[in-house]
N, CA, C and O atoms as a Tripos MOL2 file, in Angstrom:
@<TRIPOS>MOLECULE
protein
  228   227    57     0     0
PROTEIN
NO_CHARGES

@<TRIPOS>ATOM
      1 N         -16.5910   10.2160   16.8460 N.3       1 GLU1
      2 CA        -15.2690   10.1200   17.4290 C.3       1 GLU1
      3 C         -14.3170    9.3570   16.5030 C.2       1 GLU1
      4 O         -13.1480    9.7230   16.3740 O.2       1 GLU1
      5 N         -14.8080    8.3160   15.8720 N.am      2 VAL2
      6 CA        -13.9670    7.5600   14.9490 C.3       2 VAL2
      7 C         -13.5410    8.4410   13.7810 C.2       2 VAL2
      8 O         -12.3920    8.3890   13.3420 O.2       2 VAL2
      9 N         -14.4590    9.2400   13.2870 N.am      3 ASP3
     10 CA        -14.1230   10.1430   12.1810 C.3       3 ASP3
     11 C         -12.9950   11.0910   12.5720 C.2       3 ASP3
     12 O         -12.0890   11.3480   11.7800 O.2       3 ASP3
     13 N         -13.0550   11.6030   13.7830 N.am      4 ARG4
     14 CA        -12.0050   12.5030   14.2590 C.3       4 ARG4
     15 C         -10.6640   11.7800   14.3450 C.2       4 ARG4
     16 O          -9.6310   12.3340   13.9670 O.2       4 ARG4
     17 N         -10.6780   10.5510   14.8390 N.am      5 LEU5
     18 CA         -9.4440    9.7760   14.9430 C.3       5 LEU5
     19 C          -8.8370    9.5160   13.5680 C.2       5 LEU5
     20 O          -7.6260    9.6430   13.3820 O.2       5 LEU5
     21 N          -9.6750    9.1550   12.6180 N.am      6 VAL6
     22 CA         -9.1980    8.9130   11.2530 C.3       6 VAL6
     23 C          -8.6180   10.1890   10.6700 C.2       6 VAL6
     24 O          -7.5530   10.1660   10.0530 O.2       6 VAL6
     25 N          -9.3070   11.2910   10.8600 N.am      7 ARG7
     26 CA         -8.8280   12.5850   10.3580 C.3       7 ARG7
     27 C          -7.4780   12.9490   10.9850 C.2       7 ARG7
     28 O          -6.5610   13.3830   10.2870 O.2       7 ARG7
     29 N          -7.3630   12.7680   12.3010 N.am      8 ASP8
     30 CA         -6.1140   13.0910   12.9920 C.3       8 ASP8
     31 C          -4.9760   12.1770   12.5470 C.2       8 ASP8
     32 O          -3.8370   12.6190   12.3940 O.2       8 ASP8
     33 N          -5.2910   10.9150   12.3430 N.am      9 LEU9
     34 CA         -4.2730    9.9680   11.8910 C.3       9 LEU9
     35 C          -3.7540   10.3530   10.5140 C.2       9 LEU9
     36 O          -2.5460   10.3470   10.2780 O.2       9 LEU9
     37 N          -4.6470   10.6800    9.6240 N.am     10 ARG10
     38 CA         -4.2330   11.1060    8.2830 C.3      10 ARG10
     39 C          -3.4360   12.4030    8.3370 C.2      10 ARG10
     40 O          -2.4380   12.5510    7.6320 O.2      10 ARG10
     41 N          -3.8690   13.3310    9.1640 N.am     11 ALA11
     42 CA         -3.1780   14.6240    9.2800 C.3      11 ALA11
     43 C          -1.7760   14.4660    9.8530 C.2      11 ALA11
     44 O          -0.8990   15.2850    9.5780 O.2      11 ALA11
     45 N          -1.5570   13.4310   10.6390 N.am     12 SER12
     46 CA         -0.2450   13.2280   11.2620 C.3      12 SER12
     47 C           0.8110   12.7570   10.2700 C.2      12 SER12
     48 O           2.0060   12.8400   10.5510 O.2      12 SER12
     49 N           0.3790   12.2640    9.1140 N.am     13 GLY13
     50 CA          1.3160   11.7360    8.1300 C.3      13 GLY13
     51 C           1.6280   10.2600    8.3240 C.2      13 GLY13
     52 O           2.3870    9.6800    7.5470 O.2      13 GLY13
     53 N           1.0560    9.6500    9.3460 N.am     14 ALA14
     54 CA          1.3370    8.2440    9.6430 C.3      14 ALA14
     55 C           0.8510    7.3160    8.5350 C.2      14 ALA14
     56 O           1.5040    6.3200    8.2260 O.2      14 ALA14
     57 N          -0.2820    7.6380    7.9440 N.am     15 VAL15
     58 CA         -0.8280    6.7810    6.8860 C.3      15 VAL15
     59 C           0.1090    6.7770    5.6850 C.2      15 VAL15
     60 O           0.4230    5.7150    5.1470 O.2      15 VAL15
     61 N           0.5510    7.9400    5.2670 N.am     16 GLU16
     62 CA          1.4520    8.0120    4.1140 C.3      16 GLU16
     63 C           2.7990    7.3750    4.4320 C.2      16 GLU16
     64 O           3.3960    6.7320    3.5680 O.2      16 GLU16
     65 N           3.2830    7.5420    5.6510 N.am     17 ALA17
     66 CA          4.5450    6.9080    6.0490 C.3      17 ALA17
     67 C           4.4220    5.3850    5.9940 C.2      17 ALA17
     68 O           5.3440    4.7010    5.5510 O.2      17 ALA17
     69 N           3.2950    4.8630    6.4370 N.am     18 ALA18
     70 CA          3.0700    3.4170    6.3890 C.3      18 ALA18
     71 C           2.9830    2.9290    4.9490 C.2      18 ALA18
     72 O           3.4970    1.8590    4.6260 O.2      18 ALA18
     73 N           2.3400    3.7000    4.0880 N.am     19 ARG19
     74 CA          2.2490    3.3180    2.6710 C.3      19 ARG19
     75 C           3.6310    3.3070    2.0220 C.2      19 ARG19
     76 O           3.9500    2.4090    1.2430 O.2      19 ARG19
     77 N           4.4380    4.2970    2.3420 N.am     20 THR20
     78 CA          5.7920    4.3570    1.7920 C.3      20 THR20
     79 C           6.6040    3.1470    2.2400 C.2      20 THR20
     80 O           7.3110    2.5340    1.4400 O.2      20 THR20
     81 N           6.5000    2.8110    3.5120 N.am     21 GLU21
     82 CA          7.2120    1.6450    4.0470 C.3      21 GLU21
     83 C           6.7170    0.3660    3.3740 C.2      21 GLU21
     84 O           7.5160   -0.5040    3.0270 O.2      21 GLU21
     85 N           5.4240    0.2510    3.1920 N.am     22 ALA22
     86 CA          4.8550   -0.9300    2.5350 C.3      22 ALA22
     87 C           5.3490   -1.0390    1.0990 C.2      22 ALA22
     88 O           5.6780   -2.1340    0.6410 O.2      22 ALA22
     89 N           5.4040    0.0770    0.3870 N.am     23 ARG23
     90 CA          5.9050    0.0490   -0.9940 C.3      23 ARG23
     91 C           7.3550   -0.4150   -1.0450 C.2      23 ARG23
     92 O           7.7470   -1.1370   -1.9620 O.2      23 ARG23
     93 N           8.1530   -0.0020   -0.0610 N.am     24 THR24
     94 CA          9.5520   -0.4330    0.0010 C.3      24 THR24
     95 C           9.6350   -1.9460    0.1710 C.2      24 THR24
     96 O          10.3900   -2.6080   -0.5420 O.2      24 THR24
     97 N           8.8730   -2.4940    1.1000 N.am     25 PHE25
     98 CA          8.8710   -3.9420    1.3190 C.3      25 PHE25
     99 C           8.3610   -4.6850    0.0880 C.2      25 PHE25
    100 O           8.9050   -5.7240   -0.2850 O.2      25 PHE25
    101 N           7.3280   -4.1570   -0.5330 N.am     26 LEU26
    102 CA          6.7780   -4.8140   -1.7170 C.3      26 LEU26
    103 C           7.7440   -4.7680   -2.8880 C.2      26 LEU26
    104 O           7.7890   -5.7050   -3.6850 O.2      26 LEU26
    105 N           8.5160   -3.7010   -3.0070 N.am     27 GLN27
    106 CA          9.5250   -3.6330   -4.0640 C.3      27 GLN27
    107 C          10.6090   -4.6740   -3.8160 C.2      27 GLN27
    108 O          11.0700   -5.3250   -4.7530 O.2      27 GLN27
    109 N          11.0160   -4.8340   -2.5670 N.am     28 GLN28
    110 CA         12.0040   -5.8580   -2.2220 C.3      28 GLN28
    111 C          11.4620   -7.2520   -2.5400 C.2      28 GLN28
    112 O          12.1800   -8.0950   -3.0760 O.2      28 GLN28
    113 N          10.2070   -7.4870   -2.2100 N.am     29 ALA29
    114 CA          9.5910   -8.7840   -2.5050 C.3      29 ALA29
    115 C           9.5320   -9.0140   -4.0050 C.2      29 ALA29
    116 O           9.8420  -10.1030   -4.4870 O.2      29 ALA29
    117 N           9.1400   -7.9960   -4.7310 N.am     30 SER30
    118 CA          9.0570   -8.0980   -6.1860 C.3      30 SER30
    119 C          10.4280   -8.3770   -6.7900 C.2      30 SER30
    120 O          10.5560   -9.2150   -7.6820 O.2      30 SER30
    121 N          11.4430   -7.6820   -6.3110 N.am     31 ASP31
    122 CA         12.8070   -7.9140   -6.7950 C.3      31 ASP31
    123 C          13.2660   -9.3370   -6.4970 C.2      31 ASP31
    124 O          13.9500   -9.9520   -7.3150 O.2      31 ASP31
    125 N          12.8970   -9.8570   -5.3440 N.am     32 SER32
    126 CA         13.2860  -11.2150   -4.9610 C.3      32 SER32
    127 C          12.6480  -12.2670   -5.8580 C.2      32 SER32
    128 O          13.2170  -13.3370   -6.0710 O.2      32 SER32
    129 N          11.4760  -11.9650   -6.3790 N.am     33 LEU33
    130 CA         10.8000  -12.9140   -7.2580 C.3      33 LEU33
    131 C          11.5790  -13.1720   -8.5440 C.2      33 LEU33
    132 O          11.3830  -14.2000   -9.1920 O.2      33 LEU33
    133 N          12.4530  -12.2570   -8.9130 N.am     34 ALA34
    134 CA         13.2370  -12.4180  -10.1420 C.3      34 ALA34
    135 C          14.1360  -13.6460  -10.0860 C.2      34 ALA34
    136 O          14.5600  -14.1440  -11.1290 O.2      34 ALA34
    137 N          14.4310  -14.1390   -8.8960 N.am     35 ALA35
    138 CA         15.2870  -15.3160   -8.7420 C.3      35 ALA35
    139 C          14.5600  -16.6110   -9.1130 C.2      35 ALA35
    140 O          15.1940  -17.6530   -9.2810 O.2      35 ALA35
    141 N          13.2520  -16.5510   -9.2400 N.am     36 PHE36
    142 CA         12.4670  -17.7440   -9.5330 C.3      36 PHE36
    143 C          12.1350  -17.8170  -11.0200 C.2      36 PHE36
    144 O          12.0720  -16.7920  -11.6980 O.2      36 PHE36
    145 N          11.9250  -19.0320  -11.5220 N.am     37 PRO37
    146 CA         11.5640  -19.1720  -12.9350 C.3      37 PRO37
    147 C          10.2450  -18.4630  -13.2410 C.2      37 PRO37
    148 O           9.3590  -18.3680  -12.3920 O.2      37 PRO37
    149 N          10.1400  -17.9780  -14.4520 N.am     38 ASP38
    150 CA          8.9070  -17.3140  -14.8800 C.3      38 ASP38
    151 C           7.8530  -18.3840  -15.1280 C.2      38 ASP38
    152 O           7.8760  -19.0820  -16.1420 O.2      38 ASP38
    153 N           6.9340  -18.4970  -14.1850 N.am     39 ASN39
    154 CA          5.8570  -19.4730  -14.3130 C.3      39 ASN39
    155 C           4.6030  -18.9120  -13.6480 C.2      39 ASN39
    156 O           4.6020  -17.7820  -13.1610 O.2      39 ASN39
    157 N           3.5640  -19.6900  -13.6330 N.am     40 VAL40
    158 CA          2.2830  -19.2290  -13.1090 C.3      40 VAL40
    159 C           2.3930  -18.8320  -11.6380 C.2      40 VAL40
    160 O           1.7070  -17.9100  -11.1980 O.2      40 VAL40
    161 N           3.2400  -19.5090  -10.8780 N.am     41 TYR41
    162 CA          3.3650  -19.2260   -9.4550 C.3      41 TYR41
    163 C           4.0540  -17.8800   -9.2230 C.2      41 TYR41
    164 O           3.6220  -17.0750   -8.3980 O.2      41 TYR41
    165 N           5.1200  -17.6630   -9.9630 N.am     42 ARG42
    166 CA          5.8190  -16.3770   -9.8470 C.3      42 ARG42
    167 C           4.9070  -15.2320  -10.2980 C.2      42 ARG42
    168 O           4.8500  -14.1880   -9.6470 O.2      42 ARG42
    169 N           4.2120  -15.4240  -11.3850 N.am     43 ARG43
    170 CA          3.3130  -14.3730  -11.8700 C.3      43 ARG43
    171 C           2.1830  -14.1120  -10.8720 C.2      43 ARG43
    172 O           1.7520  -12.9710  -10.7060 O.2      43 ARG43
    173 N           1.7130  -15.1500  -10.2210 N.am     44 SER44
    174 CA          0.6760  -14.9740   -9.1960 C.3      44 SER44
    175 C           1.1980  -14.1560   -8.0220 C.2      44 SER44
    176 O           0.5110  -13.2640   -7.5240 O.2      44 SER44
    177 N           2.4040  -14.4620   -7.5860 N.am     45 MET45
    178 CA          3.0010  -13.7010   -6.4900 C.3      45 MET45
    179 C           3.2470  -12.2550   -6.9060 C.2      45 MET45
    180 O           3.0310  -11.3340   -6.1180 O.2      45 MET45
    181 N           3.6990  -12.0540   -8.1420 N.am     46 GLN46
    182 CA          3.9140  -10.6980   -8.6390 C.3      46 GLN46
    183 C           2.5870   -9.9440   -8.7040 C.2      46 GLN46
    184 O           2.5140   -8.7610   -8.3720 O.2      46 GLN46
    185 N           1.5560  -10.6370   -9.1300 N.am     47 GLY47
    186 CA          0.2350  -10.0200   -9.1750 C.3      47 GLY47
    187 C          -0.2520   -9.6040   -7.7970 C.2      47 GLY47
    188 O          -0.8880   -8.5610   -7.6440 O.2      47 GLY47
    189 N           0.0460  -10.4150   -6.8020 N.am     48 LEU48
    190 CA         -0.3290  -10.0720   -5.4340 C.3      48 LEU48
    191 C           0.4060   -8.8110   -4.9800 C.2      48 LEU48
    192 O          -0.1980   -7.9220   -4.3790 O.2      48 LEU48
    193 N           1.7000   -8.7320   -5.2640 N.am     49 CYS49
    194 CA          2.4710   -7.5230   -4.9270 C.3      49 CYS49
    195 C           1.8730   -6.3010   -5.6110 C.2      49 CYS49
    196 O           1.7020   -5.2530   -4.9880 O.2      49 CYS49
    197 N           1.5590   -6.4380   -6.8770 N.am     50 ASP50
    198 CA          0.9860   -5.3170   -7.6290 C.3      50 ASP50
    199 C          -0.3590   -4.8900   -7.0430 C.2      50 ASP50
    200 O          -0.6380   -3.6970   -6.9190 O.2      50 ASP50
    201 N          -1.1820   -5.8640   -6.6870 N.am     51 PHE51
    202 CA         -2.4960   -5.5600   -6.1160 C.3      51 PHE51
    203 C          -2.3680   -4.7830   -4.8120 C.2      51 PHE51
    204 O          -3.0690   -3.7940   -4.5980 O.2      51 PHE51
    205 N          -1.4750   -5.2330   -3.9500 N.am     52 VAL52
    206 CA         -1.3200   -4.5920   -2.6450 C.3      52 VAL52
    207 C          -0.8820   -3.1420   -2.7990 C.2      52 VAL52
    208 O          -1.3410   -2.2710   -2.0600 O.2      52 VAL52
    209 N          -0.0020   -2.8820   -3.7510 N.am     53 VAL53
    210 CA          0.4860   -1.5150   -3.9660 C.3      53 VAL53
    211 C          -0.6050   -0.6310   -4.5550 C.2      53 VAL53
    212 O          -0.7100    0.5420   -4.1940 O.2      53 VAL53
    213 N          -1.4110   -1.1700   -5.4480 N.am     54 GLN54
    214 CA         -2.3610   -0.3540   -6.2050 C.3      54 GLN54
    215 C          -3.7510   -0.2560   -5.5890 C.2      54 GLN54
    216 O          -4.5500    0.5780   -6.0150 O.2      54 GLN54
    217 N          -4.0550   -1.0790   -4.6110 N.am     55 ARG55
    218 CA         -5.4230   -1.0940   -4.0810 C.3      55 ARG55
    219 C          -5.7710    0.2360   -3.4310 C.2      55 ARG55
    220 O          -4.9100    0.9580   -2.9280 O.2      55 ARG55
    221 N          -7.0380    0.5260   -3.4590 N.am     56 THR56
    222 CA         -7.5560    1.7280   -2.8050 C.3      56 THR56
    223 C          -8.7220    1.3230   -1.9190 C.2      56 THR56
    224 O          -9.3070    0.2540   -2.0900 O.2      56 THR56
    225 N          -9.0420    2.1640   -1.0010 N.am     57 TYR57
    226 CA        -10.1340    1.8730   -0.0700 C.3      57 TYR57
    227 C         -11.2750    2.8060   -0.3190 C.2      57 TYR57
    228 O         -12.2980    2.7270    0.3620 O.2      57 TYR57
@<TRIPOS>BOND
     1     1     2 1
     2     2     3 1
     3     3     4 2
     4     3     5 am
     5     5     6 1
     6     6     7 1
     7     7     8 2
     8     7     9 am
     9     9    10 1
    10    10    11 1
    11    11    12 2
    12    11    13 am
    13    13    14 1
    14    14    15 1
    15    15    16 2
    16    15    17 am
    17    17    18 1
    18    18    19 1
    19    19    20 2
    20    19    21 am
    21    21    22 1
    22    22    23 1
    23    23    24 2
    24    23    25 am
    25    25    26 1
    26    26    27 1
    27    27    28 2
    28    27    29 am
    29    29    30 1
    30    30    31 1
    31    31    32 2
    32    31    33 am
    33    33    34 1
    34    34    35 1
    35    35    36 2
    36    35    37 am
    37    37    38 1
    38    38    39 1
    39    39    40 2
    40    39    41 am
    41    41    42 1
    42    42    43 1
    43    43    44 2
    44    43    45 am
    45    45    46 1
    46    46    47 1
    47    47    48 2
    48    47    49 am
    49    49    50 1
    50    50    51 1
    51    51    52 2
    52    51    53 am
    53    53    54 1
    54    54    55 1
    55    55    56 2
    56    55    57 am
    57    57    58 1
    58    58    59 1
    59    59    60 2
    60    59    61 am
    61    61    62 1
    62    62    63 1
    63    63    64 2
    64    63    65 am
    65    65    66 1
    66    66    67 1
    67    67    68 2
    68    67    69 am
    69    69    70 1
    70    70    71 1
    71    71    72 2
    72    71    73 am
    73    73    74 1
    74    74    75 1
    75    75    76 2
    76    75    77 am
    77    77    78 1
    78    78    79 1
    79    79    80 2
    80    79    81 am
    81    81    82 1
    82    82    83 1
    83    83    84 2
    84    83    85 am
    85    85    86 1
    86    86    87 1
    87    87    88 2
    88    87    89 am
    89    89    90 1
    90    90    91 1
    91    91    92 2
    92    91    93 am
    93    93    94 1
    94    94    95 1
    95    95    96 2
    96    95    97 am
    97    97    98 1
    98    98    99 1
    99    99   100 2
   100    99   101 am
   101   101   102 1
   102   102   103 1
   103   103   104 2
   104   103   105 am
   105   105   106 1
   106   106   107 1
   107   107   108 2
   108   107   109 am
   109   109   110 1
   110   110   111 1
   111   111   112 2
   112   111   113 am
   113   113   114 1
   114   114   115 1
   115   115   116 2
   116   115   117 am
   117   117   118 1
   118   118   119 1
   119   119   120 2
   120   119   121 am
   121   121   122 1
   122   122   123 1
   123   123   124 2
   124   123   125 am
   125   125   126 1
   126   126   127 1
   127   127   128 2
   128   127   129 am
   129   129   130 1
   130   130   131 1
   131   131   132 2
   132   131   133 am
   133   133   134 1
   134   134   135 1
   135   135   136 2
   136   135   137 am
   137   137   138 1
   138   138   139 1
   139   139   140 2
   140   139   141 am
   141   141   142 1
   142   142   143 1
   143   143   144 2
   144   143   145 am
   145   145   146 1
   146   146   147 1
   147   147   148 2
   148   147   149 am
   149   149   150 1
   150   150   151 1
   151   151   152 2
   152   151   153 am
   153   153   154 1
   154   154   155 1
   155   155   156 2
   156   155   157 am
   157   157   158 1
   158   158   159 1
   159   159   160 2
   160   159   161 am
   161   161   162 1
   162   162   163 1
   163   163   164 2
   164   163   165 am
   165   165   166 1
   166   166   167 1
   167   167   168 2
   168   167   169 am
   169   169   170 1
   170   170   171 1
   171   171   172 2
   172   171   173 am
   173   173   174 1
   174   174   175 1
   175   175   176 2
   176   175   177 am
   177   177   178 1
   178   178   179 1
   179   179   180 2
   180   179   181 am
   181   181   182 1
   182   182   183 1
   183   183   184 2
   184   183   185 am
   185   185   186 1
   186   186   187 1
   187   187   188 2
   188   187   189 am
   189   189   190 1
   190   190   191 1
   191   191   192 2
   192   191   193 am
   193   193   194 1
   194   194   195 1
   195   195   196 2
   196   195   197 am
   197   197   198 1
   198   198   199 1
   199   199   200 2
   200   199   201 am
   201   201   202 1
   202   202   203 1
   203   203   204 2
   204   203   205 am
   205   205   206 1
   206   206   207 1
   207   207   208 2
   208   207   209 am
   209   209   210 1
   210   210   211 1
   211   211   212 2
   212   211   213 am
   213   213   214 1
   214   214   215 1
   215   215   216 2
   216   215   217 am
   217   217   218 1
   218   218   219 1
   219   219   220 2
   220   219   221 am
   221   221   222 1
   222   222   223 1
   223   223   224 2
   224   223   225 am
   225   225   226 1
   226   226   227 1
   227   227   228 2
@<TRIPOS>SUBSTRUCTURE
     1 GLU1         2 RESIDUE 1 A GLU
     2 VAL2         6 RESIDUE 1 A VAL
     3 ASP3        10 RESIDUE 1 A ASP
     4 ARG4        14 RESIDUE 1 A ARG
     5 LEU5        18 RESIDUE 1 A LEU
     6 VAL6        22 RESIDUE 1 A VAL
     7 ARG7        26 RESIDUE 1 A ARG
     8 ASP8        30 RESIDUE 1 A ASP
     9 LEU9        34 RESIDUE 1 A LEU
    10 ARG10       38 RESIDUE 1 A ARG
    11 ALA11       42 RESIDUE 1 A ALA
    12 SER12       46 RESIDUE 1 A SER
    13 GLY13       50 RESIDUE 1 A GLY
    14 ALA14       54 RESIDUE 1 A ALA
    15 VAL15       58 RESIDUE 1 A VAL
    16 GLU16       62 RESIDUE 1 A GLU
    17 ALA17       66 RESIDUE 1 A ALA
    18 ALA18       70 RESIDUE 1 A ALA
    19 ARG19       74 RESIDUE 1 A ARG
    20 THR20       78 RESIDUE 1 A THR
    21 GLU21       82 RESIDUE 1 A GLU
    22 ALA22       86 RESIDUE 1 A ALA
    23 ARG23       90 RESIDUE 1 A ARG
    24 THR24       94 RESIDUE 1 A THR
    25 PHE25       98 RESIDUE 1 A PHE
    26 LEU26      102 RESIDUE 1 A LEU
    27 GLN27      106 RESIDUE 1 A GLN
    28 GLN28      110 RESIDUE 1 A GLN
    29 ALA29      114 RESIDUE 1 A ALA
    30 SER30      118 RESIDUE 1 A SER
    31 ASP31      122 RESIDUE 1 A ASP
    32 SER32      126 RESIDUE 1 A SER
    33 LEU33      130 RESIDUE 1 A LEU
    34 ALA34      134 RESIDUE 1 A ALA
    35 ALA35      138 RESIDUE 1 A ALA
    36 PHE36      142 RESIDUE 1 A PHE
    37 PRO37      146 RESIDUE 1 A PRO
    38 ASP38      150 RESIDUE 1 A ASP
    39 ASN39      154 RESIDUE 1 A ASN
    40 VAL40      158 RESIDUE 1 A VAL
    41 TYR41      162 RESIDUE 1 A TYR
    42 ARG42      166 RESIDUE 1 A ARG
    43 ARG43      170 RESIDUE 1 A ARG
    44 SER44      174 RESIDUE 1 A SER
    45 MET45      178 RESIDUE 1 A MET
    46 GLN46      182 RESIDUE 1 A GLN
    47 GLY47      186 RESIDUE 1 A GLY
    48 LEU48      190 RESIDUE 1 A LEU
    49 CYS49      194 RESIDUE 1 A CYS
    50 ASP50      198 RESIDUE 1 A ASP
    51 PHE51      202 RESIDUE 1 A PHE
    52 VAL52      206 RESIDUE 1 A VAL
    53 VAL53      210 RESIDUE 1 A VAL
    54 GLN54      214 RESIDUE 1 A GLN
    55 ARG55      218 RESIDUE 1 A ARG
    56 THR56      222 RESIDUE 1 A THR
    57 TYR57      226 RESIDUE 1 A TYR
């Protein structure tokens, strides 16, 4: 039953819509980081944004 639910969810386009929305928020976050000095903390936050966008399951 879980497999069917996952299949139906993917077929509905909801997963891709959520990914698109997440990429939009992450781009905004990444752009906002430009206001901070280039240091280890900013690079760490940028790395987190990059990881979230690129991760796969």
